[in-house]
MDTraj code that builds the backbone (N, CA, C; nanometers):
import mdtraj as md
import numpy as np

residues = "MET ALA GLY ALA THR VAL ASN ALA HIS ILE LYS LEU LYS ILE ILE ARG LYS TYR ASP PHE LYS CYS ILE TYR CYS GLY PHE GLY GLY SER ARG SER ASN HIS LEU THR VAL ASP HIS VAL PHE PRO LYS HIS SER GLY SER THR ASN ASP GLN ASP ASN LEU ALA CYS CYS CYS LYS ASN CYS ASN THR LYS LYS GLY ALA MET LEU LEU THR ASP PHE ILE LYS LYS TYR LYS ILE LYS VAL SER TRP ASP ILE ALA ASN PHE LEU".split()
xyz = np.array([
    [8.5473, 0.9673, -4.2068],
    [8.4095, 0.8861, -4.2143],
    [8.3052, 0.9254, -4.2175],
    [8.2543, 1.0625, -4.1970],
    [8.1649, 1.1037, -4.1689],
    [8.0933, 1.0892, -4.3137],
    [7.9174, 1.0744, -4.3227],
    [7.8799, 1.0562, -4.4413],
    [7.8577, 0.8974, -4.4944],
    [7.9502, 0.8429, -4.4468],
    [8.0072, 0.6745, -4.4819],
    [7.9029, 0.5673, -4.4444],
    [7.8372, 0.4976, -4.3903],
    [7.8034, 0.4177, -4.3259],
    [7.8904, 0.3116, -4.2557],
    [7.8612, 0.2492, -4.1985],
    [7.8967, 0.2026, -4.0780],
    [7.9315, 0.0994, -4.1104],
    [8.0185, -0.0312, -4.1637],
    [8.0878, -0.1081, -4.2094],
    [8.0570, -0.2659, -4.1149],
    [8.0133, -0.3395, -4.2147],
    [8.0257, -0.4642, -4.1368],
    [8.1122, -0.5001, -3.9667],
    [8.1854, -0.5108, -4.0506],
    [8.3331, -0.5204, -3.9817],
    [8.3299, -0.4558, -3.8124],
    [8.3234, -0.3159, -3.8542],
    [8.2855, -0.2114, -3.7612],
    [8.1777, -0.2506, -3.6526],
    [8.0924, -0.2822, -3.7241],
    [7.9470, -0.3292, -3.6974],
    [7.9591, -0.4380, -3.5468],
    [8.0296, -0.5401, -3.6556],
    [8.0448, -0.6797, -3.5059],
    [8.1749, -0.5985, -3.4134],
    [8.2482, -0.5486, -3.4142],
    [8.3593, -0.5120, -3.3519],
    [8.2989, -0.4146, -3.2485],
    [8.1966, -0.3043, -3.2429],
    [8.1261, -0.2614, -3.1680],
    [7.9953, -0.3217, -3.1130],
    [7.9581, -0.4873, -3.1456],
    [7.8512, -0.5449, -3.0820],
    [7.9397, -0.6340, -3.0219],
    [8.0549, -0.6504, -3.0388],
    [8.1090, -0.7217, -2.9574],
    [8.1956, -0.6744, -2.8280],
    [8.2157, -0.5154, -2.8357],
    [8.3206, -0.4583, -2.7432],
    [8.2152, -0.4551, -2.6295],
    [8.0420, -0.4206, -2.6527],
    [7.9634, -0.4566, -2.5708],
    [7.9067, -0.5804, -2.5252],
    [7.9156, -0.6657, -2.5809],
    [7.9146, -0.8142, -2.5165],
    [7.7558, -0.8993, -2.5781],
    [7.7413, -0.8207, -2.6966],
    [7.6218, -0.8704, -2.7324],
    [7.5263, -0.7616, -2.6543],
    [7.5226, -0.7021, -2.6025],
    [7.3585, -0.6426, -2.5398],
    [7.3660, -0.4788, -2.5433],
    [7.2554, -0.4635, -2.5973],
    [7.1933, -0.3122, -2.5702],
    [7.2054, -0.2692, -2.4667],
    [7.2859, -0.1461, -2.4891],
    [7.3553, -0.0516, -2.3768],
    [7.2157, -0.0162, -2.3300],
    [7.1211, 0.0348, -2.3439],
    [6.9719, 0.1205, -2.3569],
    [6.9050, 0.0265, -2.2664],
    [6.8620, -0.1003, -2.2964],
    [6.7737, -0.1980, -2.2498],
    [6.8899, -0.3074, -2.1568],
    [6.9391, -0.3278, -2.2197],
    [7.0224, -0.4364, -2.1509],
    [6.9655, -0.5853, -2.2152],
    [6.8725, -0.5601, -2.3526],
    [6.8986, -0.6800, -2.4472],
    [6.9702, -0.7556, -2.4651],
    [7.0172, -0.9140, -2.4914],
    [7.0742, -0.9774, -2.4924],
    [7.0448, -1.0489, -2.6321],
    [7.1302, -1.0668, -2.7321],
    [7.1288, -1.1105, -2.8151],
    [7.2017, -1.2092, -2.8978],
    [7.2198, -1.3369, -2.8962],
    [7.3617, -1.4214, -2.9166],
    [7.3694, -1.4225, -3.1015],
    [7.2703, -1.3813, -3.1569],
    [7.1986, -1.3726, -3.2798],
    [7.2114, -1.1855, -3.3158],
    [7.3634, -1.1337, -3.4069],
    [7.3799, -1.0303, -3.3935],
    [7.2499, -0.9368, -3.4357],
    [7.1951, -1.0258, -3.5713],
    [7.0723, -0.9196, -3.6699],
    [7.0019, -0.8984, -3.5869],
    [6.9770, -0.8820, -3.4729],
    [6.8706, -0.8398, -3.3324],
    [6.9485, -0.7495, -3.2818],
    [7.0651, -0.7244, -3.2774],
    [7.1149, -0.5997, -3.2701],
    [7.1694, -0.4849, -3.3933],
    [7.2245, -0.3801, -3.3734],
    [7.2279, -0.2318, -3.4603],
    [7.3800, -0.2068, -3.3585],
    [7.3954, -0.1281, -3.4510],
    [7.5095, 0.0324, -3.3570],
    [7.3978, 0.1628, -3.3883],
    [7.4095, 0.2280, -3.2831],
    [7.3816, 0.3243, -3.2629],
    [7.4831, 0.4490, -3.2547],
    [7.4049, 0.5298, -3.3729],
    [7.5262, 0.7204, -3.3352],
    [7.4208, 0.7631, -3.1817],
    [7.5471, 0.7681, -3.1091],
    [7.4880, 0.7439, -2.9778],
    [7.4432, 0.9639, -2.9691],
    [7.5676, 1.0193, -3.0221],
    [7.5321, 1.1349, -3.0619],
    [7.4771, 1.1353, -3.2758],
    [7.3918, 1.2003, -3.2645],
    [7.2901, 1.1790, -3.4174],
    [7.3811, 1.2565, -3.4745],
    [7.4526, 1.2048, -3.6136],
    [7.4810, 1.2492, -3.6927],
    [7.4104, 1.3848, -3.7806],
    [7.2796, 1.3958, -3.7271],
    [7.2312, 1.4988, -3.7961],
    [7.3000, 1.6587, -3.6750],
    [7.3069, 1.6289, -3.5644],
    [7.3566, 1.7129, -3.5102],
    [7.5634, 1.7514, -3.5349],
    [7.5926, 1.6557, -3.6160],
    [7.7361, 1.6798, -3.6784],
    [7.8137, 1.5784, -3.5988],
    [7.7715, 1.4759, -3.5514],
    [7.8705, 1.3723, -3.5390],
    [7.9205, 1.3196, -3.6344],
    [7.9808, 1.1992, -3.5764],
    [8.0843, 1.1147, -3.6872],
    [8.0375, 0.9749, -3.6904],
    [8.0723, 0.8706, -3.7571],
    [8.0862, 0.7054, -3.7813],
    [8.1697, 0.6781, -3.6891],
    [8.2539, 0.8080, -3.5715],
    [8.4005, 0.7570, -3.5132],
    [8.3557, 0.6072, -3.4110],
    [8.4150, 0.5672, -3.4126],
    [8.3989, 0.4471, -3.3432],
    [8.3694, 0.4718, -3.1723],
    [8.4457, 0.5765, -3.1560],
    [8.3945, 0.6239, -3.0087],
    [8.2422, 0.7363, -2.9703],
    [8.1721, 0.7325, -3.1374],
    [8.0425, 0.7568, -3.1006],
    [7.9618, 0.6020, -3.1329],
    [7.9710, 0.5107, -3.1527],
    [7.8960, 0.3754, -3.1437],
    [7.9201, 0.3179, -3.0175],
    [7.8098, 0.2937, -3.0519],
    [7.7393, 0.1516, -2.9469],
    [7.6478, 0.1006, -2.9791],
    [7.6284, -0.0566, -2.9003],
    [7.5685, -0.1786, -2.9418],
    [7.3800, -0.1501, -2.8943],
    [7.2638, -0.1492, -3.0036],
    [7.1810, -0.1088, -2.9649],
    [7.0828, -0.2338, -2.9992],
    [7.0146, -0.2526, -2.9513],
    [6.8789, -0.3302, -3.0241],
    [6.7860, -0.2577, -3.0842],
    [6.7184, -0.3550, -3.2418],
    [6.6764, -0.2074, -3.3368],
    [6.5289, -0.1756, -3.2436],
    [6.4438, -0.2496, -3.1567],
    [6.3770, -0.1814, -3.1010],
    [6.4294, -0.0208, -3.0271],
    [6.5415, -0.0151, -2.9402],
    [6.5783, 0.0861, -2.9093],
    [6.6141, 0.2248, -2.9828],
    [6.6775, 0.1422, -3.1171],
    [6.7575, 0.2129, -3.1618],
    [6.6272, 0.3017, -3.2318],
    [6.4943, 0.2154, -3.2785],
    [6.3832, 0.2667, -3.3627],
    [6.3607, 0.4148, -3.2525],
    [6.3216, 0.3959, -3.1840],
    [6.2561, 0.4827, -3.0497],
    [6.3800, 0.5777, -3.0115],
    [6.5204, 0.5471, -3.0495],
    [6.5843, 0.6650, -3.0273],
    [6.6138, 0.7529, -3.1538],
    [6.5558, 0.6816, -3.2668],
    [6.5897, 0.7990, -3.3690],
    [6.6555, 0.8878, -3.3892],
    [6.6665, 0.9910, -3.4361],
    [6.7429, 1.1286, -3.4193],
    [6.7615, 1.1971, -3.2844],
    [6.7278, 1.1614, -3.1983],
    [6.7302, 1.2108, -3.0470],
    [6.8546, 1.2476, -2.9779],
    [6.8715, 1.2847, -2.9060],
    [6.9563, 1.3512, -2.8427],
    [6.9754, 1.2556, -2.6999],
    [7.0619, 1.2391, -2.6881],
    [7.1291, 1.0495, -2.5315],
    [7.0641, 1.1435, -2.4309],
    [7.0779, 1.2516, -2.4038],
    [6.9651, 1.2779, -2.2840],
    [6.8425, 1.2747, -2.2874],
    [6.7586, 1.3328, -2.4104],
    [6.6289, 1.3850, -2.4499],
    [6.6043, 1.1694, -2.4479],
    [6.6967, 1.0941, -2.5100],
    [6.6161, 0.9781, -2.5106],
    [6.6177, 0.9544, -2.3729],
    [6.6791, 0.9111, -2.2620],
    [6.7507, 0.9195, -2.1415],
    [6.5804, 0.9372, -2.0671],
    [6.5686, 1.0705, -2.0638],
    [6.4407, 1.1027, -2.0330],
    [6.3028, 1.0691, -2.0617],
    [6.2549, 1.0866, -2.1990],
    [6.1406, 1.0052, -2.2367],
    [6.1211, 0.8474, -2.2000],
    [6.2236, 0.8090, -2.2439],
    [6.1835, 0.6421, -2.1822],
    [6.2671, 0.5992, -2.0367],
    [6.2527, 0.7253, -1.9716],
    [6.3314, 0.6778, -1.8496],
    [6.4030, 0.5164, -1.8435],
    [6.5578, 0.5647, -1.9405],
    [6.6041, 0.4480, -1.9002],
    [6.7186, 0.4686, -1.8242],
    [6.7673, 0.3573, -1.7419],
    [6.8389, 0.3315, -1.6579],
    [7.0272, 0.3670, -1.6962],
    [7.1206, 0.4291, -1.6118],
    [7.2037, 0.5002, -1.6638],
    [7.3074, 0.4154, -1.6474],
    [7.3163, 0.3270, -1.7690],
    [7.4506, 0.1925, -1.6820],
    [7.6306, 0.2699, -1.7258],
    [7.6753, 0.1690, -1.7067],
    [7.8282, 0.2410, -1.6774],
    [7.8818, 0.2849, -1.8407],
    [7.8119, 0.1815, -1.9186],
    [7.8376, 0.1572, -2.0845],
    [7.7675, 0.3031, -2.1260],
    [7.6380, 0.3799, -2.0404],
    [7.6069, 0.4987, -2.0457],
    [7.6625, 0.6702, -2.0448],
    [7.6815, 0.6289, -1.8966],
    [7.7995, 0.7080, -1.8788],
    [7.8709, 0.7257, -1.8927],
    [7.9442, 0.6898, -1.9690],
    [8.0753, 0.6977, -2.0371],
    [8.0825, 0.8386, -2.1570],
    [7.9815, 0.7837, -2.2194],
    [7.8759, 0.9254, -2.3404],
    [7.8293, 1.0156, -2.2860],
    [7.7526, 1.0203, -2.1186],
    [7.7361, 1.1651, -2.0933],
    [7.8421, 1.2577, -2.0987],
])
top = md.Topology()
chain = top.add_chain()
for i, resn in enumerate(residues, 1):
    res = top.add_residue(resn, chain, resSeq=i)
    for name in ("N", "CA", "C"):
        top.add_atom(name, md.element.get_by_symbol(name[0]), res)
traj = md.Trajectory(xyz[None], top)
């Protein structure tokens, strides 16, 4: 699946998995158009679209994180490490 985009079915599955809440800031939206799917480990670092590398993220956090590594993003924006984030560390 490397190189391919995340299809709508997988996106909705990931958003539901995280109960329609951003794993970084906790933003919750009943409308999934405010949420997106983040590659926790950026694709530029060799990761893939594997579902184990995807998490629900609001558009604001996804924009801020960009291609940053998870640990760098947590430090820069002083993100509280929730259980969902800890699963990726």
